[in-house]
N, C-alpha and C positions, 0 to 999 in steps of 0.2 A: 453574650457569652457564646451562643450558638454560632454566630458569624465569626467570632474569633477562632473557634475550633475548626470551622471550615477553611478559613484563611490559613491557619497553621498547618492543617493537613495538606492543602493544596501546595503550600510553600515547600513542605517536606517532600512531597511527590516530585515537584519540579526540581528540587536540588538533587534528589537521588537519581533522576533520569535526565539530567541536563545534557546538552550537546558536549560539554567539556569533560564528560566522564570518560573513563578509559575504554569501556565497552559501548557498542552502539546497538544495544538490544532493540530489536523491532518486534513488537507484539503481534500476535495473530489471533484471529477469531473466526471460527467456522460458523456460518449462519444458516446454511442449507446444504444438505448432503444427500445425494444419491437417488432421486426419484426418476432418473433417466434410463435410457436404453444404452448403456455404456458399451456393450459388446458391438453395437452398430456404429460407433463413432471412430473414425480414423483420421479425419482432417478438421482443422479449426481455422477460423478467421480471428483476427485480433483488431480491436478498436481501442483507441486511447482517447479518453474524454477529460479535458481540463488538466491533463498531466503537464506540469511546468516543463518548458522546453529543456532546461538544464538537467531534468531527471529522465526525460522521455527515452533516450537511447539506452541507457544502462538498465532502467527498470524493465523496459521491453525485453532486452537481451537476457536478463536474469530470470524473468518470468518464463520466457520461451524455453530456456535451457531446462528449467524445472519441469515445465508442462510436457515437453517432448519426451521426457523420461517415462511418461505415462503411455507412450506408444502412439501419440498423435503427431501429424505433420502439419505445418502451417500452409494454408491455401486460402488467401483472402477472397478469391472469386467463387469457388465452389467448395462448400464445407458442410460438415454435419453439425458442428456447434460453433457458436459465435461467442468469443470471450470479450468482455467489456471491462477495461480498467478505468476507474474514475477517481480523480483526486478530490479530496475534501479536506478543508482546513477548519478546525474548531478552535476559536480563540478562547483562552482560559481566563483572561482578565477582561471584565466588562470595560468598555471604553478605551481599550488600548488602540494604538495606531493601527489602522488597517494596512496590511501589506498585500501587494499583488503577487500571488504565487507564480505568475507567468513571467515575472522579471527576476533575473538572477541578481541578488543583492550582494555586492561585495563587502560593503561596510554599512552598518546601521548606526544611527544616532540615538536609538531608543531600545529598551529591552522589550522583547516579544516573547510571549508564552502561549503556545498553541499545540494542538495535536494535529499532526500531518497523517492523513489516512488515505490509503488506496483501497477502494472497494473493488472486488473482483466478482463479476457475475457471468455465469456461463448459461447461454440460451441454446436450446435445440433449434437449429435453423429452420427445419420443416414446420414445426408447430409454434415457434417463438416462446415456448414454455421455458421458464428458468429451471435448470436442472442441478445447479450447484452455485454456492456463493460463499464468500468469506471476505476478510479484510486483513490488511497489515497496517500497523500504525505505530507511531512513536511520538512521545511528548518531547517538545523542544523548548528550551529556554535559551534564547539568543540574546547575548549582551552586546553592547557597542564594541565594535572592533572585530567581532567574529565574522566568519564567512563560511560558505557551504563547503563540506568536505566530501564531494562525490566519490572520489577514488577510494577513500577509506570506508564509505558506506556500502559500496557495491557488494562485497562478499556477505554483508549482513542482510541485504535484500535477498540474495540467493538463498541463504539459510532460512529466512522467513518464508519465502515461497516454497522451499522444500518441505518445511515443517507443516505449512498450511495444506499443501497438496497431498500429504500422506493419506488423507481420507478419500482422495479422488481415485476411483477405480481405474486400473490399468485397462487400456483399450483392448477389446477382444475377450475380456474376462466376464 
């Protein structure tokens, strides 16, 4: 009975948040805020770890657009903080076919249920201490015949990054 309730709950969550829905809500979760010297930060470097190629350009652009509104400019060579964006995939169905997130899949022959998560960690360059972290994530239910909708997802990434970075102090404050 307990397993049935878990399966029913998981199924309900997947149906309510599947890729076919009209909204592309991306969740956010702040995991660490504000132990750094934010007044002294003016430049940042950006690293992308395991971000699938088909996501890399627009995830980077939308994050940078949101982060630069905090008063920082990108400088990958000399910077005060280092931002690391890392992709993580959490499969929701034990034993489901493993997919490679680095390969853009146009058409699938199986249904896939997973959480796609981008972890954001900001390290102070001088000390290598983590000074801020959070994540954006979305539950996906991909059925045979579906494909990725990057153009449609782009503004939702921007909104998610904007929402998550609300807690990040503005540079110089």
